[in-house]
TIGU-756633 format. One record per residue (C-alpha): residue number from 1; y, z, x; residue in one letter. Coordinates in nm, 4 decimals. Each point is the difference from the previous one (the first is absolute). Layout:
! residues N
+-----+----------+----------+----------+-----+
|   n |        y |        z |        x | res |
+-----+----------+----------+----------+-----+
| NUM |        Y |        Z |        X |   A |
...
+-----+----------+----------+----------+-----+
END
This chain:
! residues 229
+-----+----------+----------+----------+-----+
|   n |        y |        z |        x | res |
+-----+----------+----------+----------+-----+
|   1 |   1.0907 |  -1.2132 |   1.1691 |   X |
|   2 |   0.0448 |  -0.2552 |  -0.2716 |   X |
|   3 |   0.3203 |  -0.1301 |  -0.1580 |   X |
|   4 |   0.0731 |  -0.2386 |  -0.2997 |   X |
|   5 |   0.3504 |   0.0551 |  -0.1630 |   X |
|   6 |  -0.1363 |  -0.2933 |  -0.2400 |   X |
|   7 |   0.0337 |   0.1073 |  -0.3925 |   X |
|   8 |  -0.2929 |   0.0483 |  -0.2506 |   X |
|   9 |  -0.0776 |   0.1443 |  -0.3001 |   X |
|  10 |  -0.3244 |   0.1923 |  -0.1921 |   X |
|  11 |  -0.0637 |   0.0616 |  -0.3139 |   X |
|  12 |  -0.0321 |   0.3960 |  -0.1284 |   X |
|  13 |  -0.3379 |   0.1280 |  -0.0589 |   X |
|  14 |  -0.1058 |   0.2604 |  -0.2677 |   X |
|  15 |  -0.0214 |   0.3623 |   0.1874 |   X |
|  16 |  -0.3953 |   0.0421 |  -0.0252 |   X |
|  17 |  -0.0504 |   0.1481 |   0.3444 |   X |
|  18 |   0.1105 |   0.3157 |   0.0470 |   X |
|  19 |  -0.1191 |   0.2870 |   0.2603 |   X |
|  20 |  -0.1346 |   0.3187 |  -0.0210 |   X |
|  21 |   0.0323 |   0.3147 |   0.2402 |   X |
|  22 |  -0.1968 |   0.3051 |  -0.0100 |   X |
|  23 |   0.1050 |   0.3062 |   0.2317 |   X |
|  24 |  -0.2491 |   0.0561 |   0.2861 |   X |
|  25 |  -0.0846 |   0.3198 |   0.0975 |   X |
|  26 |  -0.1405 |  -0.0874 |   0.3664 |   X |
|  27 |   0.0993 |   0.2118 |   0.3200 |   X |
|  28 |  -0.0760 |  -0.3355 |   0.2088 |   X |
|  29 |  -0.1537 |  -0.3558 |  -0.0328 |   X |
|  30 |  -0.1802 |  -0.2223 |   0.2707 |   X |
|  31 |   0.2376 |  -0.2372 |   0.1139 |   X |
|  32 |  -0.2219 |  -0.3241 |  -0.0987 |   X |
|  33 |  -0.1026 |   0.1345 |  -0.3508 |   X |
|  34 |   0.0820 |  -0.3646 |  -0.1372 |   X |
|  35 |  -0.3787 |  -0.1326 |  -0.0383 |   X |
|  36 |  -0.1013 |   0.3672 |  -0.0998 |   X |
|  37 |   0.2354 |   0.0987 |  -0.2522 |   X |
|  38 |  -0.0727 |  -0.3602 |  -0.1888 |   X |
|  39 |  -0.3613 |   0.0790 |  -0.0145 |   X |
|  40 |   0.0440 |   0.3360 |  -0.1562 |   X |
|  41 |   0.2785 |  -0.0978 |  -0.2368 |   X |
|  42 |  -0.1735 |  -0.3262 |  -0.1010 |   X |
|  43 |  -0.3382 |   0.2358 |  -0.1045 |   X |
|  44 |   0.2162 |   0.2178 |  -0.2296 |   X |
|  45 |   0.1635 |  -0.3377 |  -0.1056 |   X |
|  46 |  -0.2998 |  -0.2492 |  -0.0088 |   X |
|  47 |   0.2432 |  -0.2476 |  -0.2322 |   X |
|  48 |   0.2580 |  -0.0294 |   0.2969 |   X |
|  49 |  -0.1940 |  -0.2615 |   0.1890 |   X |
|  50 |   0.0414 |  -0.2107 |  -0.3075 |   X |
|  51 |   0.3463 |   0.0156 |  -0.0227 |   X |
|  52 |   0.1450 |  -0.2804 |   0.2283 |   X |
|  53 |   0.3374 |   0.1235 |   0.0237 |   X |
|  54 |  -0.0565 |   0.3731 |   0.0509 |   X |
|  55 |   0.0142 |   0.2039 |   0.3179 |   X |
|  56 |  -0.0055 |   0.3294 |   0.1866 |   X |
|  57 |   0.2867 |   0.1067 |   0.1959 |   X |
|  58 |  -0.0899 |   0.1701 |   0.3139 |   X |
|  59 |   0.1304 |   0.3560 |   0.0903 |   X |
|  60 |   0.2470 |   0.0406 |   0.2462 |   X |
|  61 |   0.1291 |   0.3119 |   0.1806 |   X |
|  62 |   0.3602 |  -0.0022 |   0.1607 |   X |
|  63 |   0.1907 |  -0.3554 |  -0.0068 |   X |
|  64 |   0.3038 |  -0.0662 |   0.2355 |   X |
|  65 |   0.2188 |  -0.3042 |   0.0175 |   X |
|  66 |   0.0187 |   0.0132 |  -0.3654 |   X |
|  67 |  -0.3297 |  -0.0589 |  -0.0398 |   X |
|  68 |  -0.0431 |  -0.3214 |   0.2342 |   X |
|  69 |  -0.1197 |   0.1445 |   0.3112 |   X |
|  70 |  -0.1865 |   0.2885 |   0.0252 |   X |
|  71 |  -0.2170 |   0.1734 |   0.2764 |   X |
|  72 |  -0.3179 |  -0.1335 |   0.0997 |   X |
|  73 |  -0.2845 |   0.0824 |  -0.2624 |   X |
|  74 |  -0.2788 |  -0.2454 |   0.0848 |   X |
|  75 |  -0.3511 |   0.1335 |   0.1828 |   X |
|  76 |  -0.1713 |   0.3501 |  -0.0290 |   X |
|  77 |   0.1800 |   0.3301 |  -0.1057 |   X |
|  78 |   0.2089 |   0.1161 |  -0.2896 |   X |
|  79 |   0.3227 |   0.0646 |  -0.1550 |   X |
|  80 |   0.1191 |   0.2985 |  -0.2035 |   X |
|  81 |   0.1316 |  -0.0214 |  -0.3281 |   X |
|  82 |   0.3174 |   0.1419 |  -0.1659 |   X |
|  83 |   0.0237 |   0.0963 |  -0.3578 |   X |
|  84 |   0.1781 |  -0.3232 |  -0.1033 |   X |
|  85 |  -0.3000 |  -0.1971 |   0.0988 |   X |
|  86 |  -0.1765 |  -0.1850 |  -0.2858 |   X |
|  87 |  -0.2566 |  -0.2524 |  -0.1205 |   X |
|  88 |   0.1524 |  -0.3032 |  -0.1087 |   X |
|  89 |  -0.1785 |  -0.2792 |  -0.2022 |   X |
|  90 |   0.1109 |  -0.3241 |  -0.1250 |   X |
|  91 |  -0.1324 |  -0.0779 |  -0.3121 |   X |
|  92 |   0.0471 |  -0.1784 |  -0.3504 |   X |
|  93 |   0.1594 |   0.2099 |  -0.2214 |   X |
|  94 |  -0.2517 |  -0.0578 |  -0.2527 |   X |
|  95 |  -0.2441 |   0.2411 |   0.2188 |   X |
|  96 |   0.2142 |   0.2953 |   0.0136 |   X |
|  97 |  -0.2544 |   0.1955 |  -0.2378 |   X |
|  98 |  -0.2796 |  -0.1299 |   0.2010 |   X |
|  99 |   0.1433 |   0.1478 |   0.3100 |   X |
| 100 |   0.1137 |   0.3101 |  -0.1459 |   X |
| 101 |  -0.3370 |   0.2162 |   0.0598 |   X |
| 102 |   0.0741 |  -0.0068 |   0.3610 |   X |
| 103 |   0.2651 |   0.3124 |  -0.0526 |   X |
| 104 |  -0.1848 |   0.2675 |   0.1640 |   X |
| 105 |  -0.2911 |  -0.1482 |   0.1386 |   X |
| 106 |  -0.1195 |   0.0030 |   0.4072 |   X |
| 107 |  -0.0642 |  -0.3049 |   0.1749 |   X |
| 108 |  -0.1583 |   0.0589 |   0.3294 |   X |
| 109 |   0.0819 |  -0.1945 |   0.2894 |   X |
| 110 |  -0.2845 |   0.1159 |   0.2455 |   X |
| 111 |   0.1457 |   0.3188 |   0.1573 |   X |
| 112 |   0.3071 |   0.0364 |  -0.1979 |   X |
| 113 |   0.0346 |   0.0123 |  -0.4004 |   X |
| 114 |   0.3399 |  -0.1322 |  -0.2276 |   X |
| 115 |   0.0316 |   0.2596 |  -0.2419 |   X |
| 116 |   0.2173 |  -0.1755 |  -0.2847 |   X |
| 117 |   0.2676 |   0.1213 |  -0.2059 |   X |
| 118 |   0.1923 |  -0.1331 |  -0.2731 |   X |
| 119 |   0.0356 |  -0.3843 |  -0.0636 |   X |
| 120 |   0.3292 |  -0.1350 |  -0.0176 |   X |
| 121 |   0.1110 |  -0.3392 |  -0.1323 |   X |
| 122 |   0.2450 |  -0.2362 |   0.2472 |   X |
| 123 |   0.0728 |  -0.2997 |  -0.1538 |   X |
| 124 |   0.1019 |  -0.2689 |   0.2205 |   X |
| 125 |   0.3651 |  -0.0921 |   0.0692 |   X |
| 126 |   0.1527 |  -0.3194 |   0.0853 |   X |
| 127 |   0.1719 |   0.0347 |   0.3241 |   X |
| 128 |   0.1340 |  -0.2676 |   0.2712 |   X |
| 129 |  -0.1847 |   0.1447 |   0.2797 |   X |
| 130 |  -0.3760 |   0.0434 |   0.0167 |   X |
| 131 |  -0.1994 |   0.1390 |   0.2837 |   X |
| 132 |  -0.4174 |  -0.0081 |   0.0188 |   X |
| 133 |  -0.1259 |   0.2252 |   0.3032 |   X |
| 134 |  -0.2856 |  -0.2214 |  -0.0179 |   X |
| 135 |  -0.0856 |  -0.3549 |  -0.0268 |   X |
| 136 |  -0.3265 |  -0.1708 |   0.1239 |   X |
| 137 |   0.0342 |  -0.2603 |   0.2714 |   X |
| 138 |  -0.1480 |  -0.1454 |   0.2808 |   X |
| 139 |  -0.0469 |   0.1637 |   0.3385 |   X |
| 140 |   0.0758 |  -0.3219 |   0.1728 |   X |
| 141 |   0.2853 |  -0.1136 |  -0.1979 |   X |
| 142 |   0.3767 |   0.0918 |   0.1530 |   X |
| 143 |   0.2528 |   0.1101 |  -0.1992 |   X |
| 144 |   0.1892 |  -0.3367 |  -0.0717 |   X |
| 145 |  -0.2925 |  -0.1609 |  -0.1273 |   X |
| 146 |  -0.1062 |   0.3230 |  -0.2265 |   X |
| 147 |   0.3479 |  -0.0563 |  -0.1405 |   X |
| 148 |  -0.0601 |  -0.3552 |  -0.0773 |   X |
| 149 |  -0.3090 |   0.0860 |  -0.1827 |   X |
| 150 |   0.1181 |   0.2598 |  -0.1981 |   X |
| 151 |   0.2966 |  -0.2289 |  -0.1164 |   X |
| 152 |  -0.2176 |  -0.1967 |  -0.1537 |   X |
| 153 |  -0.2162 |   0.2474 |  -0.1739 |   X |
| 154 |   0.3136 |   0.1350 |  -0.1522 |   X |
| 155 |   0.1103 |  -0.3182 |  -0.0933 |   X |
| 156 |  -0.3276 |  -0.0695 |  -0.1640 |   X |
| 157 |   0.0722 |   0.3258 |  -0.1729 |   X |
| 158 |   0.3339 |  -0.1576 |  -0.1859 |   X |
| 159 |   0.1790 |   0.2561 |   0.2558 |   X |
| 160 |   0.2854 |  -0.1673 |   0.1686 |   X |
| 161 |   0.0094 |   0.0754 |   0.3704 |   X |
| 162 |   0.3283 |   0.0834 |   0.1338 |   X |
| 163 |  -0.0580 |   0.2571 |   0.2846 |   X |
| 164 |  -0.3337 |   0.1476 |   0.1370 |   X |
| 165 |  -0.0227 |   0.2443 |   0.3195 |   X |
| 166 |  -0.3003 |   0.0826 |   0.1746 |   X |
| 167 |  -0.0789 |   0.3730 |   0.1072 |   X |
| 168 |  -0.2845 |   0.1606 |   0.2199 |   X |
| 169 |  -0.3490 |  -0.1118 |   0.0028 |   X |
| 170 |  -0.2570 |   0.2542 |  -0.1232 |   X |
| 171 |  -0.3974 |  -0.0296 |  -0.0382 |   X |
| 172 |  -0.1824 |   0.1857 |  -0.2607 |   X |
| 173 |  -0.4005 |   0.0601 |   0.0912 |   X |
| 174 |  -0.2518 |  -0.0833 |  -0.2420 |   X |
| 175 |  -0.4131 |  -0.0080 |   0.0316 |   X |
| 176 |   0.0476 |  -0.3678 |   0.0173 |   X |
| 177 |   0.2369 |  -0.0147 |   0.2852 |   X |
| 178 |   0.4108 |   0.0326 |   0.0260 |   X |
| 179 |   0.2635 |  -0.1269 |  -0.2302 |   X |
| 180 |   0.2877 |  -0.0932 |   0.2191 |   X |
| 181 |   0.3466 |   0.0496 |  -0.1850 |   X |
| 182 |   0.3719 |  -0.0426 |  -0.0031 |   X |
| 183 |   0.2716 |   0.1645 |  -0.1577 |   X |
| 184 |   0.2062 |  -0.2269 |  -0.2192 |   X |
| 185 |   0.3498 |   0.0330 |  -0.1261 |   X |
| 186 |   0.1219 |  -0.2815 |  -0.2587 |   X |
| 187 |   0.3462 |   0.0128 |  -0.0976 |   X |
| 188 |   0.2956 |  -0.1396 |  -0.1874 |   X |
| 189 |  -0.2652 |  -0.0303 |  -0.3558 |   X |
| 190 |   0.1945 |  -0.0516 |  -0.3292 |   X |
| 191 |  -0.1220 |   0.2645 |  -0.2756 |   X |
| 192 |  -0.2633 |  -0.2546 |  -0.1142 |   X |
| 193 |  -0.1791 |  -0.0835 |   0.3346 |   X |
| 194 |   0.0019 |   0.3541 |   0.1091 |   X |
| 195 |  -0.1970 |   0.1264 |  -0.3067 |   X |
| 196 |  -0.2221 |  -0.2614 |   0.0245 |   X |
| 197 |  -0.0272 |   0.0448 |   0.3962 |   X |
| 198 |  -0.1377 |   0.3636 |  -0.1059 |   X |
| 199 |  -0.2143 |  -0.1044 |  -0.2430 |   X |
| 200 |  -0.2296 |  -0.2650 |   0.1716 |   X |
| 201 |   0.0310 |   0.1175 |   0.3551 |   X |
| 202 |  -0.1046 |  -0.2042 |   0.2828 |   X |
| 203 |  -0.3289 |  -0.0793 |   0.1639 |   X |
| 204 |  -0.2942 |   0.1907 |  -0.0110 |   X |
| 205 |  -0.0884 |   0.3784 |   0.0529 |   X |
| 206 |   0.1540 |   0.1099 |  -0.2763 |   X |
| 207 |  -0.2311 |   0.3233 |  -0.0313 |   X |
| 208 |   0.0758 |   0.1011 |   0.3583 |   X |
| 209 |   0.3652 |  -0.0068 |  -0.0697 |   X |
| 210 |   0.0875 |  -0.3635 |   0.1135 |   X |
| 211 |   0.2106 |  -0.2514 |  -0.1282 |   X |
| 212 |   0.1481 |   0.2914 |  -0.2604 |   X |
| 213 |   0.3649 |  -0.0275 |   0.0011 |   X |
| 214 |   0.3013 |   0.3058 |  -0.0262 |   X |
| 215 |   0.3635 |   0.0309 |  -0.0174 |   X |
| 216 |   0.1996 |  -0.0116 |   0.3263 |   X |
| 217 |   0.3480 |   0.1150 |   0.0081 |   X |
| 218 |   0.1518 |  -0.2698 |   0.2385 |   X |
| 219 |  -0.1037 |  -0.2615 |   0.2538 |   X |
| 220 |   0.2807 |   0.1173 |   0.2291 |   X |
| 221 |  -0.1811 |   0.3173 |   0.1163 |   X |
| 222 |  -0.2866 |  -0.2195 |   0.0338 |   X |
| 223 |   0.1498 |  -0.2417 |   0.1972 |   X |
| 224 |   0.1244 |   0.2493 |   0.2472 |   X |
| 225 |  -0.3003 |   0.2483 |   0.0174 |   X |
| 226 |  -0.0870 |   0.0705 |   0.3543 |   X |
| 227 |  -0.3812 |  -0.1779 |   0.0466 |   X |
| 228 |   0.0174 |  -0.1852 |  -0.3267 |   X |
| 229 |  -0.1236 |  -0.3500 |   0.1750 |   X |
+-----+----------+----------+----------+-----+
END
């Protein structure tokens, strides 16, 4: 845990980034689908790699603990998808017309396929607590060192740091090796800093779902969730 009650401020950015969400028809998906999903989406949207702040959210099954803890989904195997499953991309608003052609397309991930339905645009909202499921970290780095490094990176983005909580670690596998990640919650954000962090993200691996922040209800359920640390 990182805790700093020093007040700070941040200026508001223009709302130039949005999430787009596609309905997904697929009964199950590999647990470790980050690399495969990134490859097929980038093949369909070649310009995506040139958008510095763009990202691909990984697709998730059932959550627990308000989205902070979840069943272990590392390694081989698959997870069932509900009708509520969505493929979500974080994009500049100016790219909305360029992404609409994905509606109705089929994305093949090896033995399974994602049938994409209608697109919805989800504006980013300023929320006081944000969570990233995956932030790239060093496997030999303990939680305290990780949080200190995160605090420095956030200040470099002009995001005042007040409260940081570190969750469980996870590995995302690629042909070049595994990416070690940690779950991160940033709390007590003012509206400007909240939007800035969602726009900018944190660290590498955005096209594999890393460093992408979404709203979280409250810091209290995270602090009390079993198996958080």
